[in-house]
N, C-alpha and C positions, 0 to 999 in steps of 0.2 A: 243421225249421229252414230258414229261407229262406237262399238264397245258399250260397256255399262257405265252408269254414272250415279253418283249420290246426288239427291235433290234436297235443297233447303228452300223452304217457302217463307217469303217475307212480304209484309204489307207496309208500304211506305208511310211513315208516321210524320207528324209535324216536325220532330227533331231531325228527321232525315232530309227535310226539304227547305228550300229558300222561301222567302216571303211570296214569291211567285208560284210556289207549289212544285218546283222542279227539284228532283233529288240531287243533293250535292254529289259532285264527282267522287269525293273521298269515301262516301258511304258505300259505294260499290266494293271498295277494298274491304271495308268493315264486314259487309255481307259475305264476301269470299272467305274471309278469315273465320267467321262464324260457321260457314258451311264446311270448311276444312276441319275445324275442331270437332264439329258434330259427327262428321264422317269417321274420324278416328275414334272418338268416344263410343259411338254406337256400333262400330264394326271391328274394333281392334281389341286386343288383350292389353289393357293398360298396365298390367303387372310386368310386362316385358319392356316397358319404356320408362326410362329414368328421366323425369322432368326437371328443368326444361330440356327438351330433347332436340329441338332443331332451331336453326336461324334462317331468316329469309335472306337470300342472296340477290334476288331480282324480282321485280313486279312490273307488269305491264297490263294496261287495260285500254281497249279501243272502244270508244262510245259510238253507237250507231243511231239510236233513237232515244229521246229523253224518257224518263220515268217520272210520273207525277204522284202527288200526294194521294194516298188511299189506294193506289194501284198495287196489285199483287205481282210480285216478281219471284220467279223460280231460279235459283242459282244452282246450276248443274256442275258437278266437279268430276273430272276424269283425271287419271294419272297418265300423262302423255308418255313419259319414259322415265327410267330410273337406273341408277347404278348401285347395286347392292354393296359392292366393295368400296366405292367412293362415298357412300352415304348421301347420295344426291337424288332428288326426285323433282320432276317438273309437273306441276299441277295445272290443269287447264280448267278455266271457268267460263261458262256461258250463261248469260242472263236472258231469260225469255219471259214473255208475258203470258197471260192465260190463253191466248190464241196461238201460242207457239212461235211468235215473232222474236227473232234474235235482236235484243236490245243493246247488248255489249258483249265483248269477249276479251279474255285476257289469260295471263299465265303467272305463275309464281314458281320460282326455283327455291327449294329449301335444302339445307345441309344439316344432317344429324351430327351432333357434337356431344362430347363428354362435358357435362355442365361444370364439373370441378376443374378441368384443365383447359377447356375451350378448344380442344383438338378434335378434328373431324373423326367420326367413327363410321363403321358400316351400318347399313339399315338394320333395325331390329327385325326379327322374324315376323312379328305381327304386322309391321308396315309392308314387308314384302308380300304378305298375304293380301293386304289391302290393295297393293299395287296390282296384283294379279286379278283381284275381284273387280276393280274399277279402272282397269287399263283401257285407254282409248284405242291403241293400235296393236295391243298384244305383242309388243316388242320390248326387248330389254337390251340396254347397252351395258357394256362391261368396261 
Protein backbone atom coordinates (compact mmCIF):
# COMPACT_ATOMS: atom_id res chain seq x y z
CA UNK A 1 0.00 0.00 0.00
CA UNK A 2 1.45 3.33 -1.02
CA UNK A 3 1.89 6.13 1.50
CA UNK A 4 1.11 6.20 5.17
CA UNK A 5 -2.21 5.33 6.73
CA UNK A 6 -4.02 5.64 10.02
CA UNK A 7 -5.25 2.32 11.44
CA UNK A 8 -8.36 1.74 13.53
CA UNK A 9 -8.87 -1.76 14.96
CA UNK A 10 -12.37 -3.13 15.54
CA UNK A 11 -13.69 -6.49 16.71
CA UNK A 12 -17.11 -7.35 15.25
CA UNK A 13 -19.66 -7.39 18.08
CA UNK A 14 -23.18 -8.89 18.15
CA UNK A 15 -24.68 -5.45 17.40
CA UNK A 16 -22.51 -5.31 14.24
CA UNK A 17 -23.77 -8.63 12.88
CA UNK A 18 -26.86 -10.36 11.55
CA UNK A 19 -28.31 -13.44 13.24
CA UNK A 20 -26.09 -15.45 10.89
CA UNK A 21 -23.01 -13.68 12.29
CA UNK A 22 -22.14 -11.66 9.16
CA UNK A 23 -21.35 -7.98 9.66
CA UNK A 24 -24.03 -5.61 8.38
CA UNK A 25 -23.01 -3.67 5.26
CA UNK A 26 -23.71 -0.32 6.95
CA UNK A 27 -21.36 -1.10 9.83
CA UNK A 28 -18.40 -0.74 7.44
CA UNK A 29 -19.39 2.91 7.01
CA UNK A 30 -19.67 3.31 10.80
CA UNK A 31 -16.16 1.90 11.23
CA UNK A 32 -14.83 4.21 8.51
CA UNK A 33 -16.34 7.24 10.23
CA UNK A 34 -14.91 6.20 13.59
CA UNK A 35 -11.48 5.73 11.96
CA UNK A 36 -11.72 9.15 10.27
CA UNK A 37 -12.67 10.90 13.51
CA UNK A 38 -9.94 9.18 15.53
CA UNK A 39 -7.36 10.05 12.88
CA UNK A 40 -8.33 13.72 13.16
CA UNK A 41 -8.55 13.77 16.97
CA UNK A 42 -5.29 11.88 17.56
CA UNK A 43 -3.21 13.68 14.93
CA UNK A 44 -4.73 17.12 14.40
CA UNK A 45 -4.88 20.37 16.33
CA UNK A 46 -8.56 20.60 17.21
CA UNK A 47 -8.17 24.27 18.19
CA UNK A 48 -7.80 25.06 14.47
CA UNK A 49 -11.09 23.41 13.50
CA UNK A 50 -14.50 24.92 14.18
CA UNK A 51 -16.97 22.07 14.64
CA UNK A 52 -19.01 20.84 12.91
CA UNK A 53 -16.35 21.30 10.28
CA UNK A 54 -17.22 19.15 7.29
CA UNK A 55 -20.00 17.45 5.39
CA UNK A 56 -19.96 14.21 3.47
CA UNK A 57 -20.41 14.66 -0.26
CA UNK A 58 -20.05 11.06 -1.40
CA UNK A 59 -19.45 7.58 0.05
CA UNK A 60 -18.73 4.32 -1.72
CA UNK A 61 -17.77 0.88 -0.37
CA UNK A 62 -16.92 -2.22 -2.40
CA UNK A 63 -17.29 -5.48 -0.46
CA UNK A 64 -14.91 -8.32 -1.32
CA UNK A 65 -15.17 -10.84 1.53
CA UNK A 66 -17.58 -11.09 4.47
CA UNK A 67 -16.57 -10.24 8.02
CA UNK A 68 -17.97 -12.37 10.82
CA UNK A 69 -18.85 -12.01 14.49
CA UNK A 70 -15.77 -11.76 16.76
CA UNK A 71 -13.40 -11.20 13.83
CA UNK A 72 -10.85 -8.42 14.06
CA UNK A 73 -10.94 -5.79 11.30
CA UNK A 74 -8.36 -3.09 10.70
CA UNK A 75 -9.69 0.00 8.93
CA UNK A 76 -6.86 1.83 7.19
CA UNK A 77 -7.43 5.47 6.25
CA UNK A 78 -5.44 7.37 3.62
CA UNK A 79 -6.12 10.78 2.18
CA UNK A 80 -6.17 10.14 -1.55
CA UNK A 81 -6.20 13.72 -2.76
CA UNK A 82 -7.36 17.09 -1.55
CA UNK A 83 -7.85 20.69 -2.59
CA UNK A 84 -6.83 23.18 0.03
CA UNK A 85 -8.61 26.10 -1.64
CA UNK A 86 -11.83 24.21 -2.41
CA UNK A 87 -11.96 22.66 1.07
CA UNK A 88 -12.34 19.16 -0.35
CA UNK A 89 -10.65 15.89 0.61
CA UNK A 90 -11.02 12.31 -0.60
CA UNK A 91 -10.44 9.72 2.10
CA UNK A 92 -9.62 6.14 1.12
CA UNK A 93 -10.65 3.24 3.38
CA UNK A 94 -9.31 -0.29 3.26
CA UNK A 95 -10.63 -3.02 5.54
CA UNK A 96 -8.21 -5.88 6.21
CA UNK A 97 -8.24 -8.91 8.47
CA UNK A 98 -5.42 -10.07 10.77
CA UNK A 99 -3.80 -11.93 7.85
CA UNK A 100 -3.72 -8.77 5.75
CA UNK A 101 -6.49 -9.91 3.37
CA UNK A 102 -8.39 -7.02 1.81
CA UNK A 103 -12.04 -7.44 2.85
CA UNK A 104 -13.51 -4.22 1.48
CA UNK A 105 -12.42 -0.84 0.20
CA UNK A 106 -14.07 2.48 -0.35
CA UNK A 107 -13.83 6.22 -0.26
CA UNK A 108 -15.51 9.27 1.20
CA UNK A 109 -15.40 12.80 -0.13
CA UNK A 110 -15.75 15.52 2.49
CA UNK A 111 -16.19 19.26 2.16
CA UNK A 112 -15.20 21.73 4.88
CA UNK A 113 -17.85 24.36 5.61
CA UNK A 114 -18.48 27.32 7.85
CA UNK A 115 -21.02 25.85 10.26
CA UNK A 116 -22.80 29.18 10.76
CA UNK A 117 -23.36 29.91 7.05
CA UNK A 118 -23.06 26.48 5.42
CA UNK A 119 -20.66 27.96 2.85
CA UNK A 120 -17.62 25.90 1.84
CA UNK A 121 -14.30 27.05 3.25
CA UNK A 122 -10.68 26.17 2.60
CA UNK A 123 -9.08 23.31 4.51
CA UNK A 124 -7.87 24.25 7.99
CA UNK A 125 -4.05 24.11 8.32
CA UNK A 126 -4.24 21.16 10.71
CA UNK A 127 -6.14 19.11 8.10
CA UNK A 128 -3.58 20.04 5.43
CA UNK A 129 -0.90 18.64 7.77
CA UNK A 130 -2.97 15.47 8.22
CA UNK A 131 -3.35 15.19 4.46
CA UNK A 132 0.40 15.39 4.02
CA UNK A 133 1.00 12.87 6.82
CA UNK A 134 -1.53 10.30 5.61
CA UNK A 135 -1.43 10.97 1.87
CA UNK A 136 -1.80 7.92 -0.33
CA UNK A 137 -0.25 9.33 -3.48
CA UNK A 138 1.61 12.39 -2.19
CA UNK A 139 -0.26 14.49 -4.75
CA UNK A 140 -2.30 17.60 -4.28
CA UNK A 141 -4.95 19.00 -6.60
CA UNK A 142 -5.75 22.71 -6.71
